[in-house]
Structure formats: C-alpha cells, structure tokens
N, CA, C and O of each residue as an XYZ file, in Angstrom:
732
protein
N       0.851     -1.174      0.000
C       0.000      0.000      0.000
C       0.900      1.242      0.000
O       1.833      1.334      0.798
N       0.623      2.182     -0.883
C       1.430      3.397     -0.978
C       1.152      4.323      0.203
O       0.151      4.162      0.900
N       2.033      5.284      0.424
C       1.834      6.233      1.530
C       0.583      7.072      1.288
O      -0.100      7.452      2.239
N       0.278      7.363      0.033
C      -0.937      8.113     -0.297
C      -2.185      7.308      0.062
O      -3.147      7.848      0.607
N      -2.158      6.019     -0.248
C      -3.295      5.154      0.092
C      -3.442      5.014      1.603
O      -4.558      4.979      2.121
N      -2.320      4.935      2.307
C      -2.361      4.862      3.772
C      -2.957      6.140      4.351
O      -3.738      6.088      5.301
N      -2.591      7.291      3.780
C      -3.123      8.571      4.245
C      -4.632      8.640      3.997
O      -5.381      9.092      4.864
N      -5.080      8.196      2.826
C      -6.515      8.200      2.523
C      -7.272      7.284      3.482
O      -8.382      7.607      3.904
N      -6.680      6.154      3.821
C      -7.285      5.224      4.773
C      -7.399      5.861      6.162
O      -8.412      5.702      6.844
N      -6.359      6.577      6.569
C      -6.368      7.279      7.854
C      -7.470      8.332      7.885
O      -8.201      8.446      8.868
N      -7.585      9.095      6.810
C      -8.630     10.118      6.724
C     -10.000      9.461      6.823
O     -10.861      9.929      7.568
N     -10.203      8.393      6.086
C     -11.502      7.706      6.098
C     -11.835      7.146      7.484
O     -12.994      7.188      7.898
N     -10.846      6.628      8.201
C     -11.097      6.143      9.565
C     -11.579      7.289     10.453
O     -12.504      7.117     11.247
N     -10.954      8.449     10.317
C     -11.367      9.615     11.120
C     -12.768     10.072     10.724
O     -13.595     10.367     11.586
N     -13.035     10.130      9.415
C     -14.354     10.569      8.946
C     -15.455      9.602      9.347
O     -16.600     10.012      9.542
N     -15.125      8.329      9.472
C     -16.121      7.317      9.836
C     -16.707      7.564     11.225
O     -17.839      7.166     11.497
N     -15.950      8.213     12.100
C     -16.457      8.436     13.458
C     -16.989      9.850     13.687
O     -17.328     10.205     14.816
N     -17.065     10.661     12.626
C     -17.529     12.045     12.773
C     -18.998     12.097     13.164
O     -19.858     11.515     12.502
N     -19.266     12.804     14.253
C     -20.644     13.054     14.699
C     -21.046     14.506     14.483
O     -22.227     14.825     14.354
N     -20.030     15.394     14.447
C     -20.250     16.829     14.240
C     -19.320     17.322     13.145
O     -18.129     17.009     13.149
N     -19.859     18.092     12.207
C     -19.062     18.838     11.240
C     -19.208     20.303     11.603
O     -20.311     20.850     11.581
N     -18.091     20.937     11.937
C     -18.102     22.348     12.323
C     -17.380     23.130     11.227
O     -16.308     22.737     10.766
N     -17.983     24.233     10.825
C     -17.492     25.003      9.697
C     -17.182     26.443     10.061
O     -17.909     27.075     10.828
N     -16.099     26.950      9.505
C     -15.827     28.378      9.471
C     -16.662     28.936      8.311
O     -17.207     28.169      7.516
N     -16.763     30.246      8.214
C     -17.546     30.848      7.133
C     -16.635     31.451      6.063
O     -16.507     30.904      4.968
N     -16.005     32.578      6.387
C     -15.216     33.303      5.388
C     -13.990     32.496      4.989
O     -13.108     32.239      5.809
N     -13.943     32.099      3.726
C     -12.849     31.286      3.217
C     -13.176     29.807      3.157
O     -12.429     29.032      2.561
N     -14.286     29.402      3.769
C     -14.717     27.998      3.737
C     -16.090     27.902      3.066
O     -16.223     27.291      2.006
N     -17.100     28.500      3.678
C     -18.425     28.550      3.052
C     -18.500     29.644      1.988
O     -19.381     29.616      1.129
N     -17.583     30.600      2.044
C     -17.479     31.646      1.021
C     -16.063     31.622      0.459
O     -15.208     30.872      0.931
N     -15.828     32.443     -0.542
C     -14.491     32.504     -1.129
C     -13.531     33.353     -0.303
O     -12.370     33.520     -0.675
N     -14.007     33.884      0.803
C     -13.153     34.649      1.709
C     -13.161     36.144      1.455
O     -12.649     36.912      2.269
N     -13.732     36.564      0.346
C     -13.796     38.000      0.068
C     -14.992     38.604      0.780
O     -16.034     37.964      0.923
N     -14.834     39.842      1.223
C     -15.919     40.561      1.879
C     -16.428     41.629      0.926
O     -15.644     42.403      0.376
N     -17.725     41.672      0.733
C     -18.348     42.642     -0.165
C     -19.219     43.573      0.665
O     -19.947     43.131      1.553
N     -19.138     44.878      0.366
C     -19.978     45.878      1.025
C     -20.586     46.764     -0.048
O     -19.905     47.159     -0.994
N     -21.882     47.082      0.100
C     -22.480     48.007     -0.851
C     -22.266     49.440     -0.356
O     -21.664     49.650      0.697
N     -22.754     50.416     -1.108
C     -22.534     51.826     -0.757
C     -23.192     52.230      0.547
O     -22.834     53.253      1.131
N     -24.142     51.448      1.007
C     -24.801     51.732      2.283
C     -24.117     51.033      3.446
O     -24.545     51.169      4.592
N     -23.055     50.284      3.160
C     -22.332     49.582      4.211
C     -22.876     48.199      4.512
O     -22.419     47.547      5.451
N     -23.848     47.741      3.731
C     -24.399     46.405      3.932
C     -23.405     45.358      3.446
O     -22.804     45.498      2.381
N     -23.242     44.310      4.243
C     -22.338     43.226      3.885
C     -23.046     42.228      2.981
O     -24.198     41.864      3.215
N     -22.341     41.795      1.952
C     -22.859     40.793      1.028
C     -21.906     39.606      1.017
O     -20.690     39.785      1.089
N     -22.440     38.413      0.929
C     -21.631     37.199      0.845
C     -22.241     36.298     -0.209
O     -23.454     36.300     -0.421
N     -21.392     35.530     -0.866
C     -21.896     34.543     -1.813
C     -21.611     33.154     -1.254
O     -20.512     32.867     -0.779
N     -22.618     32.312     -1.322
C     -22.518     30.939     -0.848
C     -22.751     30.000     -2.017
O     -23.480     30.336     -2.951
N     -22.146     28.842     -1.973
C     -22.284     27.848     -3.019
C     -23.480     26.952     -2.713
O     -23.581     26.394     -1.620
N     -24.381     26.817     -3.677
C     -25.570     26.001     -3.444
C     -25.231     24.525     -3.277
O     -25.952     23.801     -2.591
N     -24.135     24.065     -3.900
C     -23.722     22.670     -3.716
C     -23.366     22.408     -2.255
O     -23.733     21.376     -1.694
N     -22.648     23.352     -1.643
C     -22.319     23.225     -0.217
C     -23.592     23.124      0.612
O     -23.711     22.271      1.492
N     -24.539     24.008      0.317
C     -25.780     24.035      1.089
C     -26.543     22.728      1.010
O     -27.034     22.222      2.020
N     -26.642     22.184     -0.192
C     -27.386     20.926     -0.312
C     -26.633     19.773      0.339
O     -27.244     18.877      0.923
N     -25.310     19.795      0.239
C     -24.514     18.775      0.923
C     -24.723     18.804      2.423
O     -24.821     17.759      3.067
N     -24.792     20.014      2.981
C     -25.030     20.175      4.421
C     -26.392     19.583      4.802
O     -26.507     18.867      5.796
N     -27.410     19.885      4.012
C     -28.748     19.347      4.314
C     -28.748     17.819      4.276
O     -29.315     17.171      5.155
N     -28.110     17.253      3.259
C     -28.051     15.791      3.145
C     -27.287     15.186      4.317
O     -27.699     14.165      4.867
N     -26.176     15.813      4.702
C     -25.369     15.296      5.813
C     -26.164     15.318      7.110
O     -26.105     14.367      7.889
N     -26.904     16.388      7.347
C     -27.717     16.472      8.558
C     -28.786     15.375      8.575
O     -29.043     14.764      9.613
N     -29.398     15.135      7.429
C     -30.407     14.068      7.353
C     -29.790     12.701      7.613
O     -30.470     11.782      8.071
N     -28.499     12.570      7.320
C     -27.829     11.284      7.543
C     -27.480     11.061      9.013
O     -27.051      9.971      9.390
N     -27.663     12.099      9.852
C     -27.421     11.956     11.283
C     -26.212     12.702     11.817
O     -25.961     12.669     13.022
N     -25.462     13.366     10.967
C     -24.305     14.147     11.426
C     -24.777     15.572     11.700
O     -25.445     16.187     10.869
N     -24.422     16.088     12.873
C     -24.771     17.452     13.238
C     -23.826     18.433     12.529
O     -22.651     18.130     12.326
N     -24.342     19.594     12.160
C     -23.530     20.621     11.513
C     -23.657     21.910     12.302
O     -24.750     22.297     12.715
N     -22.520     22.571     12.507
C     -22.485     23.829     13.241
C     -21.559     24.804     12.526
O     -20.724     24.413     11.710
N     -21.726     26.073     12.848
C     -20.882     27.131     12.301
C     -20.302     27.933     13.452
O     -21.008     28.324     14.382
N     -18.988     28.170     13.368
C     -18.321     29.086     14.293
C     -17.552     30.077     13.429
O     -16.723     29.681     12.610
N     -17.827     31.360     13.609
C     -17.171     32.378     12.802
C     -16.734     33.561     13.661
O     -17.389     33.910     14.643
N     -15.638     34.158     13.280
C     -15.108     35.298     14.016
C     -15.861     36.588     13.756
O     -15.801     37.514     14.566
N     -16.565     36.664     12.643
C     -17.321     37.872     12.295
C     -18.795     37.679     12.637
O     -19.279     36.553     12.758
N     -19.491     38.792     12.788
C     -20.942     38.762     12.978
C     -21.589     39.226     11.679
O     -21.171     40.219     11.083
N     -22.606     38.501     11.251
C     -23.269     38.855     10.007
C     -24.693     38.328      9.998
O     -24.928     37.149     10.265
N     -25.635     39.198      9.692
C     -27.025     38.745      9.562
C     -27.177     37.842      8.345
O     -28.075     37.001      8.302
N     -26.300     38.013      7.353
C     -26.322     37.153      6.167
C     -26.006     35.713      6.569
O     -26.657     34.781      6.097
N     -25.016     35.526      7.433
C     -24.651     34.183      7.901
C     -25.788     33.590      8.734
O     -26.099     32.405      8.620
N     -26.399     34.418      9.563
C     -27.527     33.952     10.367
C     -28.655     33.444      9.462
O     -29.253     32.401      9.728
N     -28.934     34.180      8.411
C     -29.988     33.763      7.482
C     -29.597     32.469      6.763
O     -30.419     31.564      6.620
N     -28.346     32.384      6.314
C     -27.896     31.176      5.609
C     -27.988     29.955      6.519
O     -28.459     28.897      6.101
N     -27.537     30.104      7.761
C     -27.617     28.996      8.717
C     -29.075     28.579      8.921
O     -29.385     27.388      8.932
N     -29.952     29.539      9.079
C     -31.376     29.245      9.251
C     -31.926     28.500      8.040
O     -32.631     27.501      8.187
N     -31.602     28.991      6.834
C     -32.090     28.354      5.611
C     -31.617     26.907      5.488
O     -32.313     26.072      4.911
N     -30.440     26.612      6.029
C     -29.880     25.260      5.941
C     -30.270     24.374      7.124
O     -29.905     23.199      7.166
N     -31.002     24.924      8.073
C     -31.395     24.139      9.244
C     -30.263     23.929     10.231
O     -30.276     22.972     11.005
N     -29.280     24.824     10.205
C     -28.172     24.753     11.161
C     -28.577     25.547     12.395
O     -28.731     26.767     12.340
N     -28.748     24.842     13.508
C     -29.231     25.478     14.729
C     -28.100     25.904     15.656
O     -28.309     26.709     16.564
N     -26.920     25.374     15.434
C     -25.764     25.720     16.258
C     -24.891     26.693     15.477
O     -24.122     26.294     14.602
N     -25.020     27.968     15.805
C     -24.284     29.038     15.141
C     -23.710     29.956     16.204
O     -24.438     30.509     17.028
N     -22.400     30.110     16.172
C     -21.738     31.042     17.088
C     -20.952     32.025     16.236
O     -20.073     31.636     15.466
N     -21.282     33.310     16.385
C     -20.645     34.365     15.603
C     -19.884     35.336     16.502
O     -20.156     35.454     17.696
N     -18.927     36.022     15.893
C     -18.201     37.076     16.595
C     -17.259     36.569     17.660
O     -17.023     37.252     18.657
N     -16.713     35.375     17.464
C     -15.838     34.780     18.477
C     -14.476     34.478     17.888
O     -14.358     33.622     17.011
N     -13.458     35.156     18.349
C     -12.091     34.897     17.898
C     -11.535     33.623     18.512
O     -10.780     32.905     17.857
N     -11.895     33.327     19.765
C     -11.448     32.083     20.402
C     -12.432     30.985     20.010
O     -13.418     30.725     20.701
N     -12.137     30.368     18.905
C     -13.067     29.384     18.356
C     -13.095     28.088     19.166
O     -14.089     27.363     19.124
N     -12.028     27.784     19.899
C     -12.068     26.583     20.727
C     -13.020     26.783     21.903
O     -13.779     25.875     22.243
N     -12.990     27.960     22.527
C     -13.950     28.255     23.599
C     -15.371     28.208     23.041
O     -16.289     27.734     23.711
N     -15.550     28.699     21.822
C     -16.867     28.652     21.181
C     -17.298     27.210     20.932
O     -18.467     26.869     21.114
N     -16.359     26.369     20.517
C     -16.674     24.957     20.300
C     -17.106     24.294     21.604
O     -18.080     23.542     21.625
N     -16.395     24.566     22.676
C     -16.762     23.983     23.966
C     -18.160     24.437     24.381
O     -18.939     23.649     24.916
N     -18.473     25.695     24.135
C     -19.808     26.224     24.430
C     -20.860     25.519     23.564
O     -21.933     25.156     24.046
N     -20.544     25.338     22.310
C     -21.452     24.687     21.369
C     -21.769     23.259     21.819
O     -22.904     22.798     21.699
N     -20.750     22.567     22.337
C     -20.915     21.167     22.727
C     -21.429     20.986     24.150
O     -21.654     19.856     24.584
N     -21.618     22.076     24.878
C     -22.067     21.979     26.261
C     -23.348     21.134     26.340
O     -24.352     21.444     25.699
N     -23.289     20.090     27.118
C     -24.440     19.201     27.276
C     -24.492     18.084     26.242
O     -25.365     17.219     26.323
N     -23.584     18.079     25.280
C     -23.530     17.024     24.274
C     -22.397     16.084     24.659
O     -21.345     16.534     25.113
N     -22.599     14.810     24.487
C     -21.586     13.833     24.886
C     -20.529     13.592     23.809
O     -19.702     12.691     23.947
N     -20.548     14.376     22.755
C     -19.601     14.201     21.654
C     -18.168     14.436     22.124
O     -17.877     15.417     22.808
N     -17.287     13.524     21.748
C     -15.871     13.661     22.072
C     -15.193     14.526     21.007
O     -15.643     14.571     19.862
N     -14.118     15.207     21.383
C     -13.390     16.048     20.434
C     -12.892     15.246     19.235
O     -12.835     15.766     18.121
N     -12.532     13.980     19.458
C     -12.039     13.171     18.345
C     -13.138     12.798     17.347
O     -12.844     12.276     16.271
N     -14.396     13.061     17.694
C     -15.518     12.770     16.794
C     -15.989     14.006     16.032
O     -17.084     14.022     15.472
N     -15.153     15.036     16.018
C     -15.497     16.295     15.355
C     -14.597     16.508     14.146
O     -13.380     16.334     14.218
N     -15.214     16.887     13.040
C     -14.480     17.361     11.857
C     -14.684     18.873     11.814
O     -15.780     19.372     12.069
N     -13.634     19.577     11.495
C     -13.693     21.036     11.414
C     -13.013     21.463     10.123
O     -11.914     21.002      9.815
N     -13.662     22.342      9.368
C     -13.079     22.864      8.141
C     -12.718     24.326      8.373
O     -13.576     25.155      8.673
N     -11.427     24.623      8.229
C     -10.948     25.974      8.445
C      -9.985     26.421      7.373
O      -9.568     25.641      6.517
N      -9.632     27.719      7.439
C      -8.739     28.263      6.421
C      -7.732     29.284      6.948
O      -6.808     29.658      6.226
N      -7.892     29.744      8.200
C      -7.002     30.811      8.660
C      -6.596     30.578     10.119
O      -7.118     29.692     10.795
N      -5.663     31.389     10.575
C      -5.053     31.194     11.894
C      -6.050     31.014     13.043
O      -5.835     30.137     13.879
N      -7.131     31.803     13.125
C      -8.064     31.598     14.251
C      -8.669     30.192     14.301
O      -9.155     29.768     15.350
N      -8.644     29.470     13.186
C      -9.186     28.107     13.144
C      -8.254     27.088     13.788
O      -8.681     25.988     14.138
N      -6.993     27.446     13.943
C      -6.008     26.497     14.466
C      -6.290     26.069     15.902
O      -5.979     24.938     16.277
N      -6.873     26.950     16.712
C      -7.200     26.572     18.094
C      -8.118     25.350     18.135
O      -8.006     24.507     19.026
N      -9.011     25.267     17.177
C      -9.904     24.110     17.092
C      -9.207     22.957     16.373
O      -9.219     21.819     16.841
N      -8.610     23.266     15.245
C      -8.050     22.210     14.387
C      -6.975     21.375     15.068
O      -6.812     20.200     14.741
N      -6.250     21.951     15.995
C      -5.191     21.208     16.681
C      -5.714     20.407     17.875
O      -4.935     19.743     18.558
N      -7.013     20.461     18.132
C      -7.571     19.778     19.297
C      -8.657     18.754     18.971
O      -9.094     18.014     19.852
N      -9.090     18.707     17.725
C     -10.174     17.797     17.363
C      -9.642     16.636     16.532
O      -8.475     16.633     16.139
N     -10.483     15.668     16.271
C     -10.053     14.448     15.595
C      -9.818     14.567     14.107
O      -8.976     13.860     13.554
N     -10.555     15.459     13.444
C     -10.503     15.483     11.983
C     -10.398     16.916     11.459
O     -11.391     17.486     11.005
N      -9.194     17.501     11.521
C      -9.006     18.853     10.990
C      -8.883     18.831      9.465
O      -8.078     18.086      8.905
N      -9.689     19.651      8.810
C      -9.738     19.703      7.345
C      -9.491     21.145      6.908
O      -9.909     22.097      7.568
N      -8.808     21.274      5.793
C      -8.500     22.593      5.251
C      -8.943     22.663      3.798
O      -9.100     21.643      3.127
N      -9.138     23.875      3.333
C      -9.356     24.126      1.913
C      -8.012     24.499      1.296
O      -7.126     24.968      2.011
N      -7.833     24.303     -0.018
C      -6.527     24.569     -0.621
C      -6.101     26.032     -0.596
O      -4.909     26.325     -0.688
N      -7.045     26.947     -0.474
C      -6.722     28.367     -0.412
C      -6.503     28.848      1.027
O      -6.546     30.051      1.288
N      -6.275     27.935      1.944
C      -6.022     28.276      3.350
C      -4.586     28.745      3.539
O      -3.721     28.530      2.689
N      -4.359     29.388      4.671
C      -3.008     29.786      5.057
C      -2.152     28.525      5.247
O      -2.652     27.494      5.696
N      -0.889     28.614      4.909
C       0.013     27.442      4.968
C      -0.017     26.714      6.307
O      -0.131     25.488      6.311
N       0.079     27.409      7.457
C       0.055     26.673      8.735
C      -1.238     25.886      8.951
O      -1.235     24.872      9.648
N      -2.327     26.340      8.365
C      -3.602     25.631      8.483
C      -3.564     24.366      7.625
O      -3.927     23.285      8.089
N      -3.124     24.506      6.375
C      -3.012     23.334      5.495
C      -2.072     22.291      6.092
O      -2.331     21.091      6.000
N      -0.983     22.750      6.702
C       0.009     21.830      7.270
C      -0.540     21.038      8.448
O      -0.067     19.934      8.717
N      -1.512     21.569      9.145
C      -2.067     20.895     10.320
C      -3.342     20.116     10.017
O      -3.898     19.459     10.897
N      -3.796     20.191      8.790
C      -4.994     19.455      8.383
C      -4.614     18.029      8.006
O      -3.542     17.794      7.449
N      -5.492     17.078      8.308
C      -5.235     15.715      7.843
C      -5.692     15.552      6.394
O      -5.297     14.612      5.704
N      -6.544     16.498      5.942
C      -7.032     16.453      4.572
C      -7.215     17.874      4.070
O      -7.779     18.719      4.766
N      -6.740     18.134      2.867
C      -6.976     19.394      2.172
C      -7.887     19.062      0.999
O      -7.531     18.261      0.135
N      -9.055     19.673      0.973
C     -10.024     19.379     -0.083
C      -9.467     19.757     -1.457
O      -8.523     20.541     -1.557
N     -10.045     19.207     -2.488
C      -9.684     19.578     -3.863
C     -10.300     20.924     -4.227
O      -9.676     21.743     -4.901
N     -11.533     21.139     -3.773
C     -12.257     22.371     -4.081
C     -11.863     23.478     -3.111
O     -11.583     23.233     -1.937
N     -11.850     24.688     -3.626
C     -11.524     25.860     -2.814
C     -12.730     26.271     -1.963
O     -13.865     25.889     -2.247
N     -12.462     27.051     -0.922
C     -13.534     27.590     -0.099
C     -14.496     28.403     -0.953
O     -14.070     29.206     -1.784
N     -15.787     28.197     -0.747
C     -16.808     28.900     -1.513
C     -17.063     28.303     -2.881
O     -17.916     28.787     -3.624
N     -16.322     27.244     -3.222
C     -16.450     26.632     -4.546
C     -16.737     25.132     -4.461
O     -16.332     24.370     -5.339
N     -17.436     24.711     -3.406
C     -17.832     23.312     -3.281
C     -17.006     22.477     -2.318
O     -17.184     21.261     -2.251
N     -16.106     23.107     -1.572
C     -15.274     22.355     -0.616
C     -16.120     21.678      0.457
O     -15.858     20.533      0.825
N     -17.121     22.374      0.955
C     -17.958     21.798      2.014
C     -18.767     20.625      1.468
O     -18.956     19.632      2.170
N     -19.243     20.720      0.244
C     -19.966     19.609     -0.377
C     -19.050     18.394     -0.491
O     -19.471     17.265     -0.243
N     -17.792     18.635     -0.868
C     -16.817     17.557     -0.967
C     -16.661     16.841      0.374
O     -16.597     15.612      0.428
N     -16.601     17.613      1.442
C     -16.466     17.047      2.786
C     -17.731     16.265      3.158
O     -17.649     15.134      3.638
N     -18.884     16.869      2.934
C     -20.151     16.199      3.277
C     -20.295     14.874      2.531
O     -20.642     13.852      3.124
N     -20.027     14.901      1.228
C     -20.157     13.680      0.433
C     -19.201     12.593      0.924
O     -19.579     11.426      1.033
N     -17.975     12.979      1.216
C     -16.998     11.961      1.648
C     -17.381     11.384      3.011
O     -17.243     10.181      3.230
N     -17.857     12.222      3.922
C     -18.308     11.705      5.226
C     -19.423     10.678      5.012
O     -19.398      9.593      5.593
N     -20.403     11.033      4.168
C     -21.522     10.110      3.936
C     -21.050      8.828      3.246
O     -21.521      7.743      3.588
N     -20.136      8.930      2.288
C     -19.602      7.730      1.645
C     -18.937      6.817      2.665
O     -19.206      5.616      2.703
N     -18.073      7.387      3.485
C     -17.313      6.604      4.466
C     -18.246      5.994      5.517
O     -18.033      4.869      5.969
N     -19.278      6.749      5.898
C     -20.197      6.257      6.923
C     -21.291      5.354      6.341
O     -22.130      4.841      7.081
N     -21.281      5.164      5.037
C     -22.246      4.267      4.403
C     -23.642      4.838      4.282
O     -24.604      4.080      4.163
N     -23.780      6.162      4.309
C     -25.102      6.784      4.247
C     -25.365      7.512      2.937
O     -26.459      8.035      2.727
N     -24.366      7.548      2.049
C     -24.512      8.330      0.823
C     -25.616      7.796     -0.086
O     -26.415      8.577     -0.601
N     -25.676      6.497     -0.291
C     -26.686      5.912     -1.186
C     -28.096      6.259     -0.713
O     -28.956      6.611     -1.521
N     -28.332      6.161      0.581
C     -29.655      6.486      1.123
C     -29.946      7.976      0.979
O     -31.085      8.363      0.718
N     -28.918      8.818      1.150
C     -29.100     10.265      1.013
C     -29.400     10.654     -0.437
O     -30.155     11.592     -0.689
N     -28.808      9.933     -1.379
C     -28.993     10.214     -2.797
C     -30.282      9.613     -3.360
O     -30.819     10.117     -4.347
N     -30.776      8.555     -2.750
C     -31.921      7.806     -3.268
C     -33.124      8.664     -3.666
O     -33.680      8.438     -4.741
N     -33.558      9.643     -2.851
C     -34.721     10.431     -3.249
C     -34.531     11.202     -4.565
O     -35.508     11.543     -5.231
N     -33.301     11.467     -4.928
C     -33.015     12.258     -6.121
C     -32.940     11.413     -7.381
O     -32.933     11.947     -8.490
N     -32.883     10.105     -7.219
C     -32.816      9.229     -8.383
C     -33.998      8.260     -8.422
O     -33.985      7.258     -9.137
N     -35.034      8.597     -7.619
C     -36.260      7.818     -7.641
C     -36.203      6.472     -6.963
O     -36.932      5.550     -7.329
N     -35.322      6.355     -5.957
C     -35.216      5.091     -5.209
C     -35.596      5.281     -3.750
O     -34.829      4.937     -2.851
N     -36.770      5.823     -3.520
C     -37.206      6.105     -2.148
C     -37.742      4.881     -1.476
O     -38.152      4.944     -0.317
C-alpha cells in the first residue's frame, strides 16, 4: 500500500467516526472575500452545492455547526435556511466557542471534523479528531490538516467534505436515493 493510500485510509477512519461537522464561514463557506455596498451592507456569496450537501449530511445523522469570528445577519440567514441550529458568531477564540457549542452534548473532540482556512481556526483544528482545510487556506492551516479538499472555499469544498463523510459512513446511497427515484 502506498503512503498516499495509507493517508486516505487514515482520513476515512477519522471521517467514519464524525458526529459533528463544524465550519468556518469566510474562506470555507465563502471565497473569503468581503463585499460591502454603498450603504455599508455586507454581502456574501454561498455555493448552493455546499448548502445541499449540508442538508443531506444532517439528514444522515451528522450534526452541523458554524463558528465564525465575524458577525453577520447574512450568515444567520444562511444557517437558518440550511437548518443549522448551532451558530456562534463574533468569536475569535473558536475553541472556547466549540466547547460552548458542545455543552451538554456527549460528543468527544475526536468525533469532530472542522473545516478551516485561517489562523483563528487552528485553536480548534489542533484539538479535534478530523481537521480539514481548503486549498486556499493559510500554509500553517493546510500543514495541520489531515485532509486538504480539492475544491476551494466557496467553490464546493464543504460539499466535498459532506459527500466523503456520507460515503465513508455508508449513508450516501440512502441520502442520494430520493433524487434518483429510489425512495
């Protein structure tokens, strides 16, 4: 078995035990750029593939949460539209936010996957079981990830993660069935 195959096997073992997928926003769910109109309103673009992947993953039994350092009503609306009930905004200490998010949940840190792209994400990524990065992440983040997605942040990276989790956990076929008439 090649070292690449061994690495893929290691990633799949970690993904198989994921109970929570926690996501950053800027640079992961978006391309990382911030848009403001002339009135100062913040605009963000989200990938619909990511959104549908999140919905399918939640239906498969994996919880999804968002922790972001910025506050945005746009993110609040997106989380609501996707059925994400665990949203923590405006927190630079993302590990403290994660602990708050998990308060009362028996989930172990090793059962969490986190997708990040920048330095504030490292507090979480270095403490959980499945740290994931997007290819457009800062070098120290990519270096500490067990997996770097093929797709860039805001361009389907989250969908890639959701699909792979479902494949590894054996839930992808059931999640896809309604879309191909196999209900």
